Residue, then its C-alpha position, 0 to 999 in steps of 0.5 A: x433574503x434573495x436566496x430565501x425568495x429564490x427557494x420559495x419561488x423557484x425551488x420549493x422547500x424540501x418538505x414541500x417538494x410536492x406542494x400543489x401549484x395553487x399552494x406554491x403560487x400563494x407563497x408571497x413572502x413577507x418583505x421589509x414593507x410588511x414588517x414596517x407596516x406591522x411595526x408602524x401599526x403597533x406604534x400608532x396603536x400604542x400612541x392612540x391607546x395612551x389617550x384612553x389608558x387607565x391611570x389607576x387601578x381598574x375594577x374586578x381583578x386589577x388590584x389582584x393582578x397588579x399585586x401578583x406582577x409586583x410580588x411575582x405571586x400566583x393569580x386566580x385560576x388558571x395561574x397565567x405563569x407567562x403573564x406573571x413573569x413577563x408582566x412582573x419584569x415589566x412593572x419593575x421597570x421604573x417608567x412611572x412612579x405608580x406601579x398600577x400605571x406600569x401594569x396598565x402600560x404592559x396591557x397597552x404594549x401587549x395589545x399594540x403588539x397584537x395589532x401589528x401581529x394580526x396584520x402579519x397573520x391576516x397577510x399570511x392567511x390571505x397568502x396561503x388560502x388560494x381562491x377555489x374558483x378555477x378561472x382566477x388564473x392570475x392568483x395561480x401564477x408563480x411570481x417573483x417579488x420584483x415582478x409587476x404581477x407581484x405588486x398587483x397581487x400584493x397591494x390588495x392583500x396589504x390594503x385588506x390586512x391593514x384595514x382589517x387590523x385597524x378595524x380590529x384595533x379600534x373595535x370596542x372590546x379589543x381596544x378596551x384590553x389596552x386600557x388596564x391590566x388583564x391577562x387578555x392583552x397578552x392573550x391577543x398577542x399570542x392568538x396572533x402569533x398562533x395564527x401566524x405561525x400555523x398558517x406559515x407552517x401550512x404554507x410550506x411544512x418544515x420541521x423548523x416551522x413545526x417546532x415554532x408552531x408547537x412553541x407558539x401554541x404551547x406558549x398560548x396555553x401558558x397564558x390562558x386556556x382559551x388557546x384551546x379554542x384555536x385548535x379546531x381551526x388548526x386541526x383543519x389546517x392539518x386535515x388540508x395538509x393530509x388531504x393534499x398528501x403532503x404531511x410528513x409524519x415526522x413533523x408531529x414530534x417537533x410540534x410536540x417538542x415545541x409545545x412541551x418546552x413552552x408548557x414547562x413554564x407552568x412549573x413556575x406555579x408549584x415552585x413559587x407556591x412553595x415559597x408562600x408568596x403574598x398572592x398565592x391563589x389556590x396554593x398549587x404546591x401539590x400535584x392535586x392543587x396544581x391540577x385544580x388550579x390549572x384546570x380552573x376547577x373553582x370556576x367550573x360551576x359557571x360553565x355549561x350551566x343552562x340553555x338559558x345562559x347560552x341563549x343570553x350570552x349568544x344574544x350578547x355576542x350578536x348584539x355586540x357585533x355592530x357596536x364593535x365594528x360599526x361600518x366595518x360590518x359591511x366589509x365583514x358581510x361582503x367577506x363572508x359571501x366572497x370567501x364562501x364563493x371564492x375562498x372556501x378553505x379560508x371560509x371554513x378556517x374562520x368559521x371554526x375560529x368563530x364557532x369554537x369561541x362562541x360555543x365556549x364563551x356563550x356557555x360561561x355564566x359571567x357578567x364580563x363575558x365580552x373578553x371571551x369573544x375576542x377570538x370570534x372578533x378576530x375571525x370576523x376581522x379576517x372576514x373583513x380582510x377578504x371583503x376588502x381584498x375582493x373590493x380592491x381587486x374589483x376597483x383596480x379593474x377600473x384604473x382608480x388610483x390606489x391612493x383614492x382606494x386607501x383613503x376610502x378604506x380608511x373611513x371604516x376603522x376611523x369611524x370605529x375609532x371615533x364611535x368607540x373612543x368615549x365608550x373605551x376611555x378609562x383615562x379619567x376613571x378613578x372610581x375604584x381607587x377613590x372608593x377604596x381609599x375612602x374606606x381604608x383611610x377612614x378606619x381606626x387602627x388595626x381594624x378588621x374588615x369582612x366584605x365580598x365587594x371583590x370588583x370594587x374594593x377587595x381586589x383594589x385593597x390588596x394593591x393599595x395595602x401591600x404595594x402602595x402601603x396605604x393602611x397595611x395595618x387593616x385586615x381585609x378578608x374576602x367573605x366569599x373566598x373563605x369558601x375555598x380551603x386555600x384562602x381559609x388556611x391563608x387567613x388562619x395562618x396570616x391573621x393568627x391573632x384572630x383565632x385561638x391556638x386550639x381551634x375546633x371551629x376551623x378544624x371542622x370547617x376545613x374537614x367539611x371543605x376537604x370532603x366537598x373539594x375532593x368530591x367525596x360524600x359531604x353534608x351541604x348543611x354541615x358545610x354552611x354551618x361550619x362556614x358560618x361558625x368560621x366567619x363568626x370566629x373571625x368577628x369574635x376573634x377581632x373583638x376579643x383582641x381589642x380590634x374593631x370589626x367592620x363589614x360591607x353593606x352587602x354582608x348578609x345578616x344571617x352571619x351577624x346575629x347578636x351584633x348591632x350594625x353601626x354605619x361608620x363611613x362606607x362600612x358597618x361597625x359590628x358592636x355588642x353595645x348601644x353606645x353612640x359611635x361618632x363619625x365626622x361627615x367631612x371627607x368621603x368625597x370619592x363619589x365625585x370620581x364615580x360621577x365623572x364616569x358611567x360604568x356598571x362599577x361606578x354605578x355600584x359604587x355610587x349606590x354604596x355611597x348613597x346607602x351608607x350616607x343615608x344610613x348614617x343620617x338615620x343613625x344620627x337622627x335616632x340619637x337626636x343629632x339633628x345637625x349631623x342628620x341634615x349634614x348626612x342627608x345633604x351628602x346623600x342627595x349630593x350623591x343621588x339627588x333623586x334618592x326618595x328616602x333622603x328627599x322625604x327625610x329632609x322634608x320632614x326635618x324642614x317641617x319639624x324645624x319650622x313647625x309646618 
């Protein structure tokens, strides 16, 4: 390392030979202690995250993504090839008996490594962006690692970067990424690597660093397209380099080469699609479907939809800042003021990270928007690092011991950890698993289910049926995904027994979808009509083949005319007769898991339990089965004691029984 340090401090790198003195002064290299702090932070974060990590399949995309990893399939847009390959390798390591827990451990590992990486990224950013105030001579002085001045410069940066990284690690949304399988934990790690590599490249441009920077950026894109949100800040670094007349145009090609090499990972999608894997979202085998999938065409309808959405999501971001960072908000505000006065370049770098993320995410009309603000939270944490660095430098002039300073700084992340622990704890959340198991295990053999409860049931059912092999005989079809040609084709092929050999209903629907998806002139009414006919063909095909067909309670009646809905467990069975259908009231205790946690999804699940139990009570009453009616009312009130319809029905039963 000695030779490298001499080159950086005494003989500037070849590509940086005309580097201004104030830039060279800031090139305090990483030493062993920085890497030890980074590794220690990652290890400590991993251990803490274990306490809150989910031990089950999480809601939303958890079941789908875990199945993608286990089967090396293709996930929802934009495909996430890096996540699929790395996560696939990880979940095949037999660390635990449950594959879902291994997938959650992968999320924990990625988020923990991101914590350590952001520490290094913050150190790098504080190193390479010099103070703009001309009177700060100490920071303009060249120093060597052995000098006392070096230690004086380094300690505030270490304290600042460590405090900011810890505050970020225990911020609510960042911490939440570590709990369950998703693409964002890996993306956080890649965000850190992009910022680290590009700030190091800016510090002393070279072809090697240019290639590494391009490679990091390209790898980021192979996991999630939100990597593009870093580009405005990265272009700012390039602008600064041009302004100093240091930029060697020959550095452009290494950046491009690095990006192209990384982007080759996207070849995984068409190659794997050609093998027809179990999870083959979008079927991106052709060039057209590949472009649709990678560009997220399916989700564009939710982007830039209205100013109302923008205002709503912007409000979500600003109201989230204090719950995210708690007392660290003080350091963030100090950092914003200090960077505006003394670190103007770093200020604009952070602003570009912040603004690029907010302007994109606030225009995305989805419920679970918090994850899309992660890059903005990173920028705020970097502002906090500036605030801490300035504060430590001021305190140092008072000859206060550094141990006391570090103890005071620890209050900020520790308070965030204490405050956010309960909000992010998913270790006891089995609500989706229990709900899904209750549905699947109470169905008759070879049942057909139509539902669009993706977040609470359908996604999880993919995992439990095809990975854990729980009731693989049941056919579960997502009613809303049938609006996509790839999924309709997959259902038509995989469940061919539901459809006739000559199928004009499907042919008509496929043609209407072709017009719509290729943006050709189409008839919206014809699409909806053929879509409805295709759904009804699934239903009739199941019944005609001697299978029993069920729909979720969310299913609209407009697709079910001509059929009678009989409450059967947590679903409705579709019947063409009025024969009484028995169902025992025992079991179906999965709601107890939902009552132990309080999330939007557990509340939805409890609502389904309440509704279906009550509907079964009504059904039993209509068939004069009073004991069964009372039993189902009791179960309804066990789920929700305040459900007024059940309270009133039980009172009526009591009055009828005792003649009051």
